[in-house]
C-alpha positions as CSV (number, residue, x, y, z in Angstrom):
1,M,93.5,-126.2,18.6
2,G,95.8,-124.6,16.2
3,I,98.4,-121.8,17.2
4,S,98.0,-119.6,20.2
5,L,99.9,-116.4,21.4
6,W,100.9,-117.0,24.8
7,L,102.0,-114.2,27.4
8,V,104.5,-115.8,29.3
9,P,105.9,-114.9,32.8
10,R,109.6,-114.2,33.3
11,P,111.4,-117.5,33.8
12,S,112.0,-117.0,37.5
13,Q,108.5,-116.4,38.1
14,A,107.3,-119.1,35.9
15,E,109.1,-121.6,38.1
16,K,107.7,-120.3,41.2
17,I,104.2,-120.5,39.4
18,K,104.8,-124.1,38.5
19,L,105.2,-125.1,42.3
20,A,101.2,-124.3,42.5
21,M,100.6,-126.5,39.4
22,R,101.8,-129.5,41.3
23,V,98.7,-130.8,43.1
24,T,98.2,-134.5,42.8
25,P,94.5,-135.7,42.1
26,H,92.6,-137.4,44.9
27,A,92.4,-140.7,42.9
28,P,94.2,-141.8,39.8
29,P,92.8,-139.8,36.8
30,R,90.6,-141.9,34.6
31,A,91.4,-139.8,31.4
32,P,95.3,-139.7,30.3
33,S,94.8,-136.1,29.3
34,S,94.1,-135.1,33.0
35,F,96.7,-133.3,34.8
36,P,99.3,-132.7,32.1
37,P,102.2,-130.6,32.6
38,F,102.5,-126.9,30.8
39,H,104.1,-123.7,30.7
40,P,102.5,-121.1,33.0
41,H,100.8,-118.6,30.4
42,V,97.9,-116.2,29.6
43,T,96.6,-117.0,26.3
44,L,96.3,-114.0,24.2
45,A,94.7,-115.2,21.0
46,S,94.4,-118.5,19.0
47,G,93.4,-119.6,15.4
48,P,93.8,-122.5,13.2
49,S,97.1,-123.9,12.4
50,S,97.4,-121.8,9.1
51,S,97.4,-118.5,11.5
52,A,100.8,-118.3,12.9
53,P,101.7,-115.6,10.6
54,T,98.4,-113.7,11.0
55,L,98.5,-114.0,14.8
56,Q,102.2,-112.8,15.2
57,A,101.8,-109.8,12.5
58,A,99.0,-108.7,15.1
59,I,101.4,-108.2,17.9
60,P,101.8,-104.5,18.2
61,T,105.1,-103.4,17.1
62,G,107.0,-102.3,20.2
63,Q,104.7,-104.0,22.6
64,R,105.9,-103.4,26.0
65,A,106.4,-106.0,28.9
66,L,103.0,-106.3,31.0
67,N,102.8,-106.8,34.6
68,V,99.9,-108.9,35.1
69,G,97.8,-108.7,38.5
70,L,96.0,-111.8,39.9
71,Q,92.5,-111.6,40.8
72,S,90.5,-114.7,41.7
73,L,90.8,-118.5,41.8
74,E,88.1,-120.0,39.5
75,V,86.7,-123.6,38.6
76,G,85.4,-123.7,35.1
77,T,83.5,-126.4,33.1
78,K,85.9,-126.8,30.1
79,Y,89.1,-128.8,29.9
80,F,91.4,-125.7,29.1
81,M,89.7,-123.5,32.0
82,S,89.5,-126.5,34.5
83,V,91.2,-124.6,37.5
84,Y,92.5,-121.1,36.6
85,V,93.3,-117.6,38.3
86,A,91.6,-115.0,36.6
87,V,94.1,-111.9,36.0
88,R,93.4,-108.5,36.2
89,S,92.3,-107.0,32.7
90,A,90.2,-103.8,33.5
91,P,89.3,-101.6,30.7
92,G,92.2,-99.3,29.9
93,S,94.6,-101.6,31.7
94,P,97.8,-102.5,29.4
95,L,96.6,-106.3,29.2
96,E,93.1,-105.5,28.2
97,T,94.6,-102.6,25.8
98,L,96.8,-105.6,24.2
99,R,93.6,-107.9,24.0
100,E,91.5,-105.2,22.3
101,H,94.3,-104.7,19.7
102,L,94.4,-108.4,19.1
103,R,90.7,-108.4,18.4
104,A,90.8,-105.6,16.2
105,A,93.6,-106.7,14.3
106,L,92.3,-110.3,13.8
107,G,88.8,-109.4,13.0
108,P,86.1,-112.1,12.9
109,G,87.1,-115.5,11.8
110,E,91.0,-114.6,11.9
111,G,91.6,-115.7,15.6
112,A,89.7,-115.7,18.9
113,V,90.8,-113.7,22.1
114,P,89.6,-115.4,25.1
115,P,86.7,-113.9,26.7
116,I,88.3,-114.1,30.2
117,A,91.9,-113.2,30.7
118,H,93.5,-116.2,32.8
119,L,96.3,-118.2,33.8
120,S,95.3,-121.7,33.7
121,L,96.7,-124.1,36.7
122,Y,95.4,-127.3,35.7
123,Y,93.6,-128.9,32.7
124,I,91.3,-131.8,33.7
125,D,89.3,-133.8,31.5
126,D,85.4,-134.3,31.7
127,E,85.9,-137.7,32.8
128,D,87.6,-136.3,36.0
129,A,85.3,-133.3,36.5
130,E,85.0,-133.9,40.3
131,E,88.6,-133.1,40.6
132,R,88.3,-129.6,39.3
133,E,86.5,-128.3,42.5
134,R,88.7,-130.7,44.7
135,T,91.8,-129.4,43.3
136,A,90.8,-125.9,43.8
137,E,89.9,-126.5,47.5
138,T,93.3,-128.2,47.9
139,L,95.1,-125.0,46.6
140,R,92.8,-123.2,49.3
141,S,93.3,-125.5,52.2
142,E,97.2,-126.1,51.9
143,L,97.4,-122.4,51.6
144,R,99.0,-122.5,48.2
145,V,96.4,-119.8,47.0
146,L,95.6,-117.0,49.3
147,E,92.4,-115.2,48.7
148,S,91.3,-111.6,50.0
149,G,88.8,-109.0,49.3
150,T,85.4,-109.1,47.6
151,G,84.0,-108.1,44.1
152,E,86.3,-105.7,42.1
153,E,88.6,-105.8,45.3
154,R,89.1,-109.4,45.1
155,A,92.8,-110.6,44.8
156,V,94.7,-113.9,45.1
157,R,98.3,-114.4,45.8
158,L,100.2,-117.7,45.2
159,A,102.4,-119.2,48.2
160,C,105.1,-121.0,46.3
161,V,106.8,-123.9,48.2
162,D,108.8,-126.7,46.5
163,D,107.4,-129.8,48.0
164,E,110.6,-131.7,47.0
165,V,112.6,-129.8,49.6
166,E,112.6,-131.5,52.8
167,A,113.9,-128.4,54.8
168,E,111.6,-125.8,56.3
169,Q,110.7,-123.2,53.7
170,V,109.2,-119.7,53.9
171,P,106.8,-119.6,50.9
172,E,107.6,-116.8,48.3
173,I,104.4,-114.9,47.6
174,L,103.4,-113.9,44.1
175,E,100.7,-111.2,43.6
176,G,101.3,-111.3,39.7
177,F,104.1,-111.7,37.1
178,D,105.9,-109.7,34.5
179,G,105.0,-110.9,30.9
180,E,108.2,-110.4,29.2
181,E,107.7,-112.6,26.2
182,I,104.9,-113.5,23.9
183,W,105.3,-117.2,22.6
184,V,103.8,-118.4,19.4
185,V,102.8,-122.1,20.3
186,R,101.3,-125.0,18.3
187,C,98.6,-126.5,20.4
188,E,97.8,-129.8,18.6
189,G,97.8,-133.1,20.0
190,P,98.4,-134.1,23.7
191,V,99.2,-131.3,25.7
192,P,102.9,-132.6,26.4
193,E,103.5,-132.6,22.5
194,W,102.7,-128.7,22.1
195,E,105.5,-127.0,20.3
196,V,106.9,-123.6,20.8
197,L,107.5,-122.2,17.5
198,E,108.8,-118.7,18.3
199,K,109.7,-116.6,21.3
200,I,108.9,-112.8,20.9
201,P,110.8,-110.7,23.7
202,L,108.8,-107.6,24.7
203,T,110.1,-104.1,25.1
204,P,111.2,-103.7,28.9
């Protein structure tokens, strides 16, 4: 993949989101690349391995932290969008304004801004493609993802419960997260081997 810019939740929120990323597959995965662990993030832009300086320079000076709302749970056909939450990115919103800035700053061929702003929960290989829908349904049936509304009013909340804690818990509900850092990440090789090159704090 090369280099990516990630908008990353504040640490306490990232740990809660990870609790929704622990669903185990219904059967042992056929592909070793299915269900790898990774840090919660919204990919802002990606480019080739040589593009780290260009991507970093495209970040607006003084970029402010962003509040990101969660809109809908989706199942995709691509590895990096297997099971994901589409996040709110309406025209004129702070997140979409940043995405538009990056598109203009990078230009054609310098880097790609994903067409859909999203928070991936699971990467699942095509060999295990049937697990994508099953995983989404498990998130719904176990009430880890709570859906409401229709159309533009759709929204999801993450009900964060730690399965490793035996005592009864009251789920912590997340309707979104605060993106307080942009990470520059080398996304090459197996997902667990991806490397964070730099963490850029955003203005509060």
